[in-house]
N, C-alpha and C positions, 0 to 999 in steps of 0.2 A: 383638643387636647389630649381625652383619654384614647380617642383613635390612635392618633400618634404616637400615644406611648406605647400601645398595643403592637403597632409598626414593627417600633425598634424592638421589642421583647420577642417578638418572632423572627426578624432577622437575625438577633444575638441566642435566639433558640437553635436556629438553623445552623449558624456557627458554629456553636457549641456541639450540635450532633455530629456535624461534620468533622469535626478536629475530633472529635471521640473515637469514631470508625477508620480516623487515621492514627490511632494511636502508635497501632505497629510501627507503619511507614516510618512516623515521626523519630521513634526509637530508634530503628533504622539508620533514619537519616543522619541523629546524632552520633551513628558508628561510622559514618562514612560510607553508608550503601544507601541506595537510590534505588525510587521508586520508577522501576526501569528493566524491562526484558532487556539478557543479557545477547536475544539474538538479533530480530528484528526492530526491538528498540536502539538499541547500539546500532545497527546495521544499519538503519532506515530512519528512524524517528529523531536521533539527534543530530544525523550529517544533513537531515532534511531541513530543519529548523535551521540551524546555523548558515546552509548555503543560501537559504533565503532571506533571513536577516541580511546577509552580506549582499547580496544581489539587490535587494528591495531599499536597505539605507544609503546603496549606489544609486538607486535611480534607474534598475533594472527590473522592472516589474514582468517581463515578455520571456525574455529568452537569456539562454545561459551557455555562453559557449565552454563552459568548464562542469555541464552536465553529463557526463560519459562525455562522447564525441562533440556532445551540443544536442540541446533540445530547447522546446517551449517548455520552460519550467511554469507559466501560467496555466497552461491547459494540460502538461502530463502529471504535474504534482498536483492538480488538482483533487485529484483523490485523497492526498495526505494534507497538505498544508496553506498550499499558494491562494486561496481563499478561503481557509477557515478562519470564521470571526474570531473565535476565542483565540488563535496563534494571533490574529494582526493585533489582538488586541495585547496581546502579551507583546507581540513584538515592540510596541510603543511603550509600553510601560520600561521594557528593557531598555531601549534606545533612553528614555528619559532619564534612566539611573545614570546610564554610560553620561550622558550629558553632564550631568550634576555630579560623577566621579563619586559616585556611590559603588561602584561596581566596577571593575576591570575592563578590560579588552573583553567584551561578551564573547565566549567557544563554547564548546561544546559542553564543558565542564560549567558553565553557568545555565545551559538551557537544560543539564540535570539535574540541577539544584532546584530552577522553575517548577520543576513535573511538581512536585507537592503540595505548593503555597496554591498552583493552580487550579491544580485537584481539588482545594479543600473549597477555595471560591466557587470552582464550578458546581462541585457537588451541593454547597449550600443556595446557589442560584437555581439550580432544577428542582431542589427541594421546594423552596418559595413560590416558584413558578406552578408547581404542581398543586401547591395549599391552594394557590389563587384559583386553578379549574376547578379543585374540589369544593372550593366556595363557592364558586358560582354555580355547583350543580346543588346548593343549598345543604352541604356536611357543615355540619358545626366544626369550629376551628380546632379544636384537641383532634377530635378521630382525623380528619385532613392532613393533619401534621403528622399524625400518626401512621397513617397510610403514605402518605407522602415521602416519611421517611425511607420505609422499606422497597421504595421505588428507588429512591438519589441514594441511598446507601445500600445497595443490592450487591450481589458476590460478582454480575457481569458487569458491573461499572469499574471494580478494580480489575476484575480483569483487562477490561477496554484498556482501562487507564494505562497500565504497566505495561503490557503488551503492544497496543496499537491505539497511541491517544486518541485519535482525532477520531476513534469509534466512539469515544463518551461523550464528543458533542450532540449525538443525537439526542442525549437524554434532556437536552433544553431544549429541541425545536419539536418534540412530539408534543408537548403539553400544549404549545403554543396552537400547532393542529387541533387539537379537541377543542381547543376553546375559540379556534376561527368556524368550527363547524356548529359548535352550539348556538356562540353567537347569532349566527344566520337561520339557524332552526328557530332560537327563541325569539330574537330580537330584529332581524332582519337587516343586520349590520354584517356588510360583507367583508370590510376593511381588514379585520381581523385576521381573517382567513387569507386575504389576499397577502398580507404581509408575511405571515406564518409560511404560504407557499413560497416568498421569494425568500426570505431567510435560508429556507431550508434547500429550495435549490441553487441557491449561491454557495451556502457554506458547503454541503456535499453532494456530488449526483448518486452516488452509490447508494446512501444512506436515505435521501429522500424517496428515491425509489421505493425501499422498503419501507416507511413511514408512510408513505401513498398508499401502499399494498393495504395495510392496518388501517388507513382513514376510509379508504375505499367499503372495505367491512365494516366500520363504526357508522360509517353514513345509512349502510343497508341496513347494518341492525335496528338503527334507531329510528327507520321507516315504520318498523315493525312494534319497537317498544316505544311509546309516548310518554315523555316524563313530564308533560304539561298540557293543561286544555287546550292553551293558546298559539300552537308550536303552527310555523307556517305548514301548510298542505304539501306534500312531496313534489307534485305540477311546478309549485311556485318555489321552492329549495333550487329547482334545477335553473329556472329563471336566475337564480343569483350565484349557485355554485359553479356553473361553465363560466360566465366571463370573470368570475371571479380569479377562476385555475387559469384561465387565460392570461388575463392581467398579473396575477401572481408569476406565472412562467416568462412573462414577457419580460419583467422588471428582472427576475433571476438568471434569465436566457444568458446576460453579459457573461456570467460564469458558466450557467449549467452546456451551453451548446458547446464550447470550445473544449470543455472537458470531458463532455459524451463523443463528441470528435477525437480526440485523445485515446478513449477508452476505445471507438471503434476500430482507430488506426493502430491500435496494440495487436501482437500477434499473441497468441498462447494456446497450443494444441488444443483439439476441443477433447472434451473428456468423455469416453467411451464406454468408460464400466458401466455395469447395471445398475441400476440406483433404485433399491429395495423402497417399498410404500412403507414398510414399517420396520422398526428393529434395531435402535438406538436404545443401550442398557445404560440409559443414565439414571441412576439413582437419585430424583429430585429431591428424596427427603432427608439424604443422608451426606452423600459425597460428592453432589453434583460440582462442578466448577464452573457451572454459569447458571443455574436456573434452579439454585439452593432455596425451596419454600419455605417461608416464616410459619413456626407452631401456628401462630394466631392466624395466619389464611387458613390453613388445614380447618381450625377449629370451627369458623366461621364458615367457609364452603359446605360443612358436616350440619349446618346450624339450619334445620327445614323452614324454621318459621321465616327466617330473612327473605327467604324466594319471593313472597308477598309482593316485596317492594319493587317497583317496577328498576329501580335505579341500581339497588343490589342484583338483581335478576339481570339486567345489562352486564354488567360488570364480570358477574360470576360466570356467566356464559361464555365471555371472551376469554375469560381466565381458563376455562376446562377446553376450549376450543385451540388455545395456546400450548397447553401441555398436553394435551393430544399431539400439535405441531411436534411437540418434544422429541417424540419418537418416531419421527418420520423422516427419514433423508432425503423424499423425495420433496416433502414441502423445504428442507434447508436448500433443496436445490433451485425452489423455486424462489425462495428469498434471496438466493444468490446467481439471481439473472438465468436461471434454468440451467446453473456449470455443475462445477462439483459441490457436494454437500458441505455447506459451512454454516456452522447454527452462531447466526450473529443477528440474529431478531430476539434474542433473550430480553433485551430493554423494553420490548413491545409486551412481550409476558410480563416484565414485571411492573409494569404501568397499570394493565389492568388486574394483576394481583395486588397491587398498590390501591387501585378504586373500591375492589373488592371489599377491604381492610377498611376503608374510611367508611362507607357506605353499612359495612355490619357493624363496624362498633358504635356507630350513630343511632342502630336500630336496636342495641342489643338489650335495653333497658327493658324494650315491650316482648322480648321473644319470653314463652312460657318455660318455667324450670323444667319440664319434660324434655322438651328440644333441645335446651342445653345441655341436660343429662346425658340424652342420647347421642349430640356432637362428641362429647368430652370421650366416649365409649368408642364413638367413629374414630376420632381421630388416636387414639391408642390402639385401636386393631390395625388401623393402616399403617404406625410405624414398626408394627409387630410383623406385619406382610413385610415391608419394604426389607425391613432389618433380616426376615426370613427367606425373601428371594435371593440378596444380595450374598452371594457365599464368601466374598469377600472382608464380610464385617461380620463381626460377634459382640456381643456385649462388653467383651475385655477391651475392646481395640479402646483408644485412647480417643479418638476422635469420635466415634458412635457413645461413648461416656460424654462429649460435650453437647452432642445432638441430643441423646436421651435426657441428661442431668437437665438440657434446658428447656425441652418438651415439657418434661415433667413439673418442673417450676411453674408454666406457664399456664398447663391444665390445672395445677392447685390453684393456684390465684383465680381462674376462673370457674373453677367447682365451689370453690367460697363465694364468690359473686352470685352463683346460683341462687344459693340459700339465702345470701344477705344483700338484697339491693338497695347499698348504702353510696353515695356518692362518694365516699372515701375509700370503700372497698376497691369501686372503679378506679380509681385513681391509683391503690394499691396495683391492679391487676395492670394496667399499663406503666408502670413503677417497674414492675418483675419482668414485661414485657423486654423494654430497653436495657435493664441490669443484665438480662441474658443473650439478648441480640447485639449489644455492642461487643461482649468480649469472644463471642463465636467467629461474628463476621472477622472479628481481627486474628482469631487462628486462623480462620479460615486461609486469609490470608497468607499467615506465617507457613501453614499446611498443603495449601495448594499453591499457591503463587511462587511461595520463598523457595521453599524446599523441593517440591515438585518440580516447578518448572525454572529452578537454577536463579531466582530472581538474587538470593543472597550472594551470589558472583558478581552482580554491577556495581562495583565500587570505584571510588574514585581513584584508589592506587591501578585498576586496571585501565582507568581511561587516560593515565598520565604513563600508560607501560610502553614496552615496545609491541603488546600486541595492539595497539589503538591506536596512538599518539605521542612517540615518548618526543621531548625537546629536541635529543640530536636526530632523530629523522627529520623533526620540523628544520629545525637549523641547515641542514644539508642541503636538503631540499629549495630551500630559501635563499641559502648561499647559489647555488646551481642559476637558479630563475634570476637572481639579480646581475649576473654576467650576461645573461642571455637579451638582447634587443629586442628579440621578434616573440612572437605567440607560438610557445613551442610544448610539447605535450611529455609528461614523464608516466612513466610506467611503473608503478609502485602499488603495492597492496599491505596490508597489515593482517596477520592469521587471515589467510583467503577475506576480507573484508571488500567486496567492489566499489563501496562507496567511500573508502580510505581517503580521494582525493577532496571528496568536499569536507571531511573531516579537518584537512591539513591544510586546506587553503592553494592549491596546485591545478591547470588542468591536467586530468587524465586521460585514462583508456580503458576505463572501466565504468559501470553504473551497477546500480541493484536497485530496481523498482518494481512495482508491479503493471504499471503503465510505462509503454517504450515506445519509440519510435518501429513501426511494422518493416519499414524499410531496411532500417538498420538490421534488423532482428534476422532478415532472408537474406541479408548481404552475408552475416555470421554463420546461418544456417543451410542454407542453399547455392547459394551464388559463387562464395570464395570457400564454404564448407571451411571454417577455421575453427579448430579447435581451442576452447576457452580453457582448457585447464581442468574445467570441473561442469560436468554437464548438469543445467537444472535453468527451466524457464526465467523468465522476469532480469535477464540479467546478461550483458555480456562483456568480456576483460580481454585486453591485452590482443594482439595480431596470431599468438600462435607460434610465436620465435622465428616470423616469415617476414627476412630484410627487405624486399620490395614492399611490402604493405606497410611497414612503418616508415618506408620513405614518403610513399606516395600519401600518407594521412598523416604526415606532421610527427611521428613517434620520433623525436629526437632523442630523450636519455630513456634507460632504465636504470631503477636502483636494484642494487641485491643485498641482502643479507650474507655478510662475510662468512657466518656460520654455516650457511647452505650452500649445496652445489652452484657453482654460477653456470649457464648455459647462455652466453650472450649470442644473440643473432648476428650472421655474417655482417661487418663492416661497423661494429660495434667495440669502441676500445676505452681502456677507463679513463675518466676525465678527471674525478674529483672524491674524496671519501674522506670517512671519518675514524672514527676507532672502529666501528663495528660495521659501517656500511659503507659500498662504494658505487659510484655512478658511472655509467658505460655512455659514452657518446655515439650518437650515429654518423660516422663520416660520407654517408653517402646520400644523405636528408635533400630531398628535392625541395623547390619555390612552394610557399604556401599557395600560388597562385599558378597554373599551369598550362600551356598553349597548345594548339597541336592541327594538322589539319587530316590526321588519319582517324576516319569516322568507324567503329564496327559497331553492326547491330544484335542486341540482345538474343535474337533468335538464330544468329546466324554462330554464336558461342555456345549454344546448350550444349553439342556433342562434346565441347572442348575441356578440360580437367581443370580445376582452379590455379596450376600454374600458369597455363597456356593462357588463363583470362587475366593472371596478374603481366603478364608480359603485352596481353592488347592496352594493360591500363598505362603501362610505361612507355607505348609507342605513339598512342594516342588517343580517343575518348571513347566509351560506351555509350551508345542512346540505346533506351526503348525501341525507336524507328527512326524511318530517316534512311536515305540513301548512303550505302556502305562505299566508303572510298579504299579500306584497307583489306589485306586478308589475313587471318589470325593465325599464326603459325601452329603447326603440330609436333608437338616433341616426341620422339619413340616412346612405348613401353617396351621396360627394359625385363619385365618380369621371365621372358623365354631365356635370360640369360641369370637367372636366380635359380639356385636349387632350395625350397623349400622343406623344411626336416622340421617333426614334432619334437616338443621337451617339454620332459615329466610327463606325457602321455601321448596320446595317438590322434592322427589326423588324417580323415578321410572323404573325399567328396564335401568339402566345403563344411567337415562336422569335425569338429575339435572337442576334444576327452581329454580334461587335464585331470592326471589324479596324482599329481604331488600336491603338496602346499601350495607351490606356485610353478607355473609352466607355460607353452604356449607354442608358439614357434619362430624357427631360426632363417632366416633369409639369408642365405649366404651368396655374396653376388661373387661372379665370374671374376677371374683375376686382370682382365682386360679392361673391365670396369673402372670408372675416376674414383682415386679415391682422394681427391680434392674436390670442395663446394659444398653443396646438399643434396640429400635427397629427398624427395615427397613421395610418401608411401601412401596409398589409396585403398582403403577395403570398406566391404561390410562386414559389420561385428554386432553381433544379437546375442543377451545372454538367451540358451533354451530354458532356463527354469525360471518361471513367470513369478514364483515367491523367493528368489535369490536378492541377498540384501547389494545396497550402493559396494560396486568394485573397484578397485585400482584398477589401472591399467598402467604399464610404460612402454614405452619405443624407444630403446637405446637411454638415450639421456632427458627424452621428452615423458613428462609425467603427468597424466590426467586421472579423472574416475569417471565411471557412468554408474549411470540411476537403477534403484531394480525398475523390473517391467512394473509394480504396481505401483509405484509413484506418481503422484498427480503433478510432479513438478519436473517429470520426463520431457526434455526435448521430442521425442518419438523422432530423432534425426539419428539412424544407424549407421551412416553413410561418411567414413571419417578421412580426412589427410591429416597427415604428422608430418613436420619438417624434422629431419635429424642431419646431425653432419656424417660426412660421407665417412663410411668405415666398411672394414671387412663384412659383417656379418649385421643385419639389422633383425632386431632382437624384440619380439612384442610376448609381453608377459601379464597373465591375469590368474587372479587364484585358482584354486580348484572349482572344475565346475565343467557344464556343457555348454559351447558356444556355436554359432553357427559365423562363420569367418572365410568370406569367400570375396570373391571381385576384385582381384587385386590390380593396382597400377603403381609402376615405379618409375617415376623421371628424374631424371637428375638437372640442378640448377648450378649452374657456373656464374652467374650474376655478369656476363659482359652485355646484356641489355640494360642492366642495373645501371652499369659503370658509363656505359656509353649516354645513357639520358643523362646522370649527372656531371657529364661533361659539357653536353650542349643545352643543356636548361638554362633558359633567361630568368635571373633576377628580377621579379616583376616586384613593385612597391605595392602595397597595401597597409590597409588599419582598420581594426577593429573595435567597434565602439557600442555597447550595447547591444541592441538589435540588430545591426549594421557590420557590413562589410564595403570597403570602399576600396576597389584596385584602379590602379591607372595604367595603361597598358596603348604603346603607340604600336599599331600593327602595321608594320613595314614589309613585312614576310609574308602576309595575304594568310597569317594562320585563320583559321575557319571557327575554333571554339576556344572557349576559356572555363577552366573547370576550379573548384575550389573543396579541401575537404570539409566541408560543411555538412550535414546528412539534411538530405533532402524530406520538405516536409511541407503540409496545406498554411499557408500563411508566410510564406517567402514571394516576394516579388523581386522584377531586376528591371534595373533602368539602365540605359548607354546614353550619356548625354543627356539626361534629363528626359527620352522619350522610354516608356514602357515597353519591354521585350519580352518573349516568351520562355519562362523560366524553362530549364531542358533538369531532367533526372540523368546524371552524369555517372559512369561507371557504378551504375546499380542503384546506389542508395546517396549520391552527395549532387551539389549544386553545379550547373552548367549554364552557358549562355554563348548565343552563336555572335559571334565579334563582326564588328563593322571594319573597314579599310580606316587606315590612318587613327588619329587619337580617340584610343575610348576610355571614358570615364563611367565605370562601372558602378552601380551602387545596387546590393543585395541589403534589402531591409526585409525585417520579419516584423510581423503583427498575427495576434491568436487570429484562427480561422474567424470567418466573417464577422470579424471587429468592429467593422464600418457601421453595417446595415444592424448589428445588435446594440451597439449603442444607441443607435437612432429608435429601436425598439423598446429598449429600454426606458428613454426620455419621454417615448410616447406614452408607454406604459404607467410609467409614473404619474405624467398627467390626468389621464383619463381614468388611473384611482382617486386623485385627488376631486376631481371633478365629479365622478360618481359620487363620492361620500360627501360633497358639498349639495351635491342635489337629493340625495336622501336625506341628509339633515335637515335643509331647506322643508323636504316634503313635511317632513314628522313635525319639524315646528309649527308649519301651515296648519298640519292634523291637529294639533293641542290646541291652536288658538280656535279652530272651527269647534272640539268640543265645549273649550270653554264659552262660546258663543250660544 
């Protein structure tokens, strides 16, 4: 009974601490603001959670036709939430609340409101798990709780929750991995490690990689620092670790392999900038946004006498190593998969810092007075040096006062303890530690997150405004779709947010996610050279106002804000409107499923322009290989009938100097060139100033922007193709600066081919259901191929009349199949990559793990009986 009450009190204490370090965000919540970043938080976290909720509760677990142009959400969103255990539990809780009518129909606001309570519960759970690990290491309960509090309630935890909430889940699984290691080394029990591996790799492949790098370091260091006399020998440990790792991966592979495949099938330009080994100027004692070290840790790490203890030495050495890592961009790159430096491993740092604090506090009563006095002096010196080194801080700064004041109180309390070693004084010291840290971490949230990171702008008012999801926008979109019997896509974004369609619940033509389909990205970047009106990796959007692509790829509607300039593509006419918005309808939309006999090979089109490739897509199908049956037309380059003049600067030999605030080039067309239809202007453009910021580029009515040469989010695609309405002059404009702009191609589009295709296209019945597309076509014309505007990716299979067929990559990035004569009942079906074999591996791994555990337990019991005998 006493143990039961101790557990209850421990849980209540963890919950009380979790609430206390969330006080700032609780007060913000009461004032209509959310624990949510205004950028990725609103643009990715909320849309993905809401979209997965809609898909999962409808029974769609693997694929969504509304994820951009379509995508495998189980694999592509595994980096975020699709396999996140915390998210899945949250989803179940919200669904239950919905079922019993305690909340309204869940939407993004529901998920925004849920962040705070979920964060409090997750922090409490991380704290309790860490206490359990420290207690297993024979650290007394109170020091274990204090140390665990600094891990769970660290600055990096709140930064992760606010900006990229799924990052914070790693706080839960790291203690389990450490416990699993210790269980093998101390007790020869591998099932804890198997479970921890399985949970980690299932939950998030990216953070499992980071945690496993740490666990590898931890195990190696444990081989040199033995914490007890009866530990398993290193060679014997390997006999447990290796099969445990394989079994854990086998269980978690059902999530891990599809998500890693999605990661490898993503495309992001390689980071080629030089990465220095050292040079991160992060003030870890005063202003760090991620690794703000507690004063208590600094005091203990400076206490020489503590290093005699092996457990303290283990955590202290790891702490010092990770503090060193904090200053190394090269190490940050290693933890980010050898890509651009990203400091996302600080939760590892805070775990070993917490272990140092827990082990140090347990040993503090035995430390000599001189050693404690020396530690206090060294701590004061370190704070002084950091304050002096950071020229942006001085003692008069408000934040410096918070840090100095808190440090002074902590050091004063332990100075008293140095001379008066009483239990009540030690308790007073811990009270001072919490009394200073809790206000400090709340102020840190206000200063470093809310004010510096504009989190204060994440309000209920914004989520219901026309910049995110106003009622008027959603009502108009739903009215349009209610009158449409087919599956149709709408192009619409609020405030340049590519995931608007996920927020407002309609099939769109844009997406923003760190992991996307490589085939689609190449389609946009290189194959069709589509300008998305904003240069940035990890996204695609619209079709560059190019009518052929809208018609080919099911783009039926575009919504515009009446307050902004409307530049509808050819063939789009006003259809439906509200007070502030108007929807245009594509009158040349082609059928969802298209058939044809003309075949073009990708290699034969390499020298052709994007417009000529569009025409090939209209005429037939473009395949990676196979026998060509058609010859792609070549349209004339009209640049020899254009006079190029500089505007606001000078232009010579491909070098443009814009001397005015805005300038560029005027391409003046000869009088005999058409003034109807559209022109496609292609050119190479690069800002010659490597340090120049993002800049706007306009080509007549078309507006886009280009990243700085230094931006890690630059696509590095400098060959542009812009469609503009026919005019006397094509005006290319950019801000003052130096540019390389050359390799011009100008082609005219009269849309005769689009209209001919529209007139002759046969409307083919189709249906879309969850992860399946069904098409029925009576092939009496001996058409050779059928294609649908669904992105090609591993996991799709196709059958005709029940027989499996070869799946083709059509038109660079979409699904196709070779037809049979007569009736064709075609079924395209999607499952995550390698799903069937992974399901078998998962089940077999679970069975083997249970059998191994049963065998070890039976052997242990037999050993105990032998000892008694």
